[in-house]
N, C-alpha and C positions, 0 to 999 in steps of 0.2 A: 504494500500500500504506500502511495506517495504522500509525503508530508505536505501540508498546506504551505505554499511558498508566497503567500500574500504578504506584501510589505506595507508598512504604514508610513505615509508621507509626513515628514516633519515640516511644519510651517514656521516662517519667521515670526518673531514676537510682533503682535499687531499694535497699532496705535488706537487711541480712543476715538471711535467713529462718531459718537455723539458730539464730542468736543470739536472734531473736525467739521461736522455739519453746522455747528453753531458759529465757528470761525468763518466758514464759507458764507453763511447768512449775513454776518456782520460786514463782509466784503460786498455783498450785493446791496446791503442797506447804505453803505458809504463807500462807493468805488474809488474815491480820491484819498482814502485813508492811507497813511504811510507810517512806517516805523523808521527808526534811525539806528544804524550800526555804528559803533564807536570802537576805535582801536588806538592804542598809544604805543608807538614803536620807539625803542631806545637802542641806539647803536652800541655794541659791546666792544668793537674793535675789529680790524681787518674788514671782512664783509659779513660778520656775524651780528645779527640783531635779534632782539626780543620784542615781540608784539604782545601787549597786554590787552586781553579781551574780557571785560567784566571781572569776575572773581576766579577765572580759570587759570590754570598754569599757562605760562607764556608760550606763544607759538614762536619757535626758534627757527631762524632762517640763516643760511650760509650760502656760499657759492662753491662750485667744484674747484679743484686744484687748478685746472687749466684757465679758470677765470679769477685766479688769485685769492680764492677762499681757502678754507681749511677742509672743506667737504665733510663737515661734522653733522650737517643737517640738510634737509631739502633746500633747493634753490627757490627763489621767489616765484619763478614760473611754474615750478612743480607744486608749490603751495596754491597758486591760482587754479591749476588743474584739479587739485584735490578739493578746492571749494566748489568747482563745477561738478565733480563727481558726487560730492556730498549733497549738493542742491538737487541734482537729477535723481539721486537715490530717495531723497525726501519726497520729491514730486511723484515719482513712480509709486512709492508706498502710499502716498495720500490719494492718488487717483484710483489705485487698486482698492484701497479701503472704502472710498466713496462708492465704488461699483460693487462692493462686497466680493472682491476677488482676493482669496488668500494666496500669498506668495510663499513659495518654498525655497526659492533661490533668487538672489539679485546680485550681480557682479557687474561693475562698469570698468572698462579699460579705456584710458584716455591718453592721447599723445598729441603734441603740437609742435610744429616747426616754428622756431623763434629766431628773430633777427636781432642781432646786437652788434653789427659791424661798426656802428657809431661809437662803440666803447663807452656807453652811457653818457655821451657828450664830452668825453675827456680826450678829444683829439683824434677820434676814429674817422670813419667815412662820413661824408656829408649826406645825411639821410633826412627824409621827410617823415613825420609821424606815422603815416600809413605804411611805411617801409620797415618799421621797427616793431618789436613785440611779436605776438603770435601772428603768423602768416596763414596758418591753416590749423584747425582743430579737428581731430578725428576721434569719434566716440563709438565704442562697440558695447552692446549691452547683452548680458545673459540674464534672462528672466524666465522663471518657471513658476507655475501656480495652478490653481484649479479653474483655469479658463482656456479657451482655444488659443492657438498661436495667433490668430487674427486679433482677438481681443487683447492679448498681451502686447502685441505690436502697437495697437491703438493706444494702450495705456502709456507706453514708452513715448510715442509721438505727442500725445497730449501733454505729458509731463515736460517734454522738451519745449513745446510751444509756450508753456506758461512759466518756465523756470526763470526766476529772477536773476540768477547768476549767468545762465546761458544768454539771456536777453541783454545783460550788462556787457557781455563779451561780443555779442552780435551787433549791437546798436551803439551809435555815438551817444556819449553821456556828457552833459556839461561838467567841466572839471576846472576847479580853481586851486591855486596853490599860492601861499603867501608866507612870509616869515612871521612866526609867532613871537610874542614877547616872552622872554625867559622867565620862568617862575622863581 
C-alpha cells in the first residue's frame, strides 16, 4: 500500500487585511494625503556613512574597493535597489491580501546599470543628469500562492504600477538641496 504523499503548503505570514482595507479607504477619502520620510545621514569617514531612520539601527553605506571605499557595507545604489525590492514586496503582499490570495513564496531579484563616469562631480567626465545614476533597472519576481499564474502576474503588475519607490525611480521628482545651519 502506498503512503499518502500529500504535502501541505506553507504560506507566508499574512498582514492585517482589515487594517489594510481601512488604510485603503482613508486613501480614497483623501487622495492628496501624504506622509513624510525622514533620514539623517552622518559621514563616518572615507565613503562610509550612517543613515538614521527613526529609532532603528542605522543603515550603513560604503563603496566597493574599486570606488575607494572599504567594501564593508552595501553601496548607495544597492541600498536604493533594496528599497525598491522592499517596496515591491510590500505592494505585492498588500495586493494579494486585498484579493484574498495567500502567498507561499515571494522573491525579487533586482539589478541596475549605473553610470558614474563623472566621478561624483570630482573631475570625471562631463555628464548631464540623465546620463548618470541608474540607466536601466531590471526586476524579476518569483511569486507563488493559491491563485492562477495569470492572477499572480496581475498582482505583480498592479503592485509595480502603484509602488511609491518604483514611481520615484521612474518619474522626475522635484529635488532641492541647500546647506543647513550646523546644530
